[in-house]
C-alpha positions, 0 to 999 in steps of 0.5 A: 282626409282627417286634419288635426289642428293643434291650437284650433281654438285660437286666432289662426285656428278660429279663422282655419277651421271653419276653411277646412271643414268647407273643403271638399277635400277634408272629411274631419277636422281634429282639434286638439286645444288646451283651452288656456287661451282659446275658447270654444266660442271662438268655434261658433258655426263650426260645432257638428258633423266633421269636427272632433275636439279633443281638450289636451295640452301638446306638453302631455305626450298621451294627449297629443297621441290621442288626438293623432290617431288615424290622422292624415295632415297636421297643422301645429299651431299650438304655441305661446305667442306674444314674444315680447311677453315671454320674457316672463314665462321662458320656461312655460314658452320653452315647454309648450313651443318646442317640448310640445312640438316635440310630442306632435312630431313624435306622435305623427311619425308614430301614426304614419302622418303624411304632412305636417306643418309648422307654425313658425315666425319671422319674428326669429330673424331678430334684428336684421341690417338687410332690407332683404331677409329671404329664408337663407339669412341667418335667424337671431332670435331675441326673446324666448318666443322667437328661441323656441321656434327657431329650435322647434324648426330643427325638430322638424327637420330632424323628424322628417329625416327619421320618419320620412314625412313631408313637412314645411315651417312657415314663418308667418308675418305679424298677423292682424285682422278680425277672427273669432279669435281675435287678439289684441296684444297685436299692433294693428289691432291694439292701435285700431281698438285704442284709435276707436276709444279716441286713446293715443298710439302709443309707439314703444322707441322710434317706431323705425322698426320694421314688420312685414304684416298678413291678415289672420285670414290669410295666414290661415289660407296659407296654413290650409293651403301648405297642409292640402297641397303639400305638393306645391310647398316643397321648401321646408321653410317659407317667409309667408307675407307679401313684399309690400306689406313690410311697413316701420311701426311708425308708418302702422300707427299713421296707417290707423289714423289715417283709416280710422279717420280721426285726430289721434294722438301718436305718442313716442316712449323711450325703449331701452331695448328696442324689439326686433326689426326685419324687412322680409323677402317673400319671392319664394312663397310665389313657387307655391301659387299662394298670394296674400288677399288682404292688404294692410289698409283693407285689414284695418277698415275691416277689423273698425267695422267689425268692433264698431258693429260687434258687441265684444265687451270691455277689452283691456288695451 
């Protein structure tokens, strides 16, 4: 089996690619990455037989088609992330996340790919009053990132009907935790780094916003499981996370303070435009046989240990 991972040098990709290479069912992993935000260093230990790398941009159809040849399964991660920041780069976000997805799906159809797994997001739900958001809940995107993901899900459905390949969109919880391509613009990781450097944990608004959380290793496991076991993921859309891992942002700040064992100030700054808030139900995911292995508490401890013993240089946070 040959698996294409777009955005394979990024945060999740750097955890996913070695997992795929270690799977006996996978003969080759092809990575397509523009290296705009990811780095080849994030694939350290993966370079060698079984890995093929294409530097290219999903916005360029020719780049996508070149990488797609002879591919059996696709995991489409490449995207502009950081939902809040996309307000300032709406056109670019649309071009990468929507137009790029259209290119991936078109090429997948042309080359008779078996399965496409698309990286979507629970951010799509916006500010939902319900504490039991399932896959049938209306999506209400509040930023260009989520808007592009909602629209790209529709592209996936259209492409599946047109080209007759299997496909599923994973509405992923908010990621956290250590990977070679670790990001620090995610709330748990951001708080851990600030805490380790004895700075206040800054919460925007009153901290009552809900988020579901998933460790990056669990996210990578979910993408691999969906791509390699498509029959188990028979629905077009799945929320991916755990019912027990929904937290208010204020509670995340308290968890980080507790797990780091430091006297850290938690400061609250007024936010005129509160961000999304969504408390998500993950019952449908259980039907796939996939379960999370990490908790937020475990992830905070592990990330702190990784940062304290790893020379990462100066990180702006």
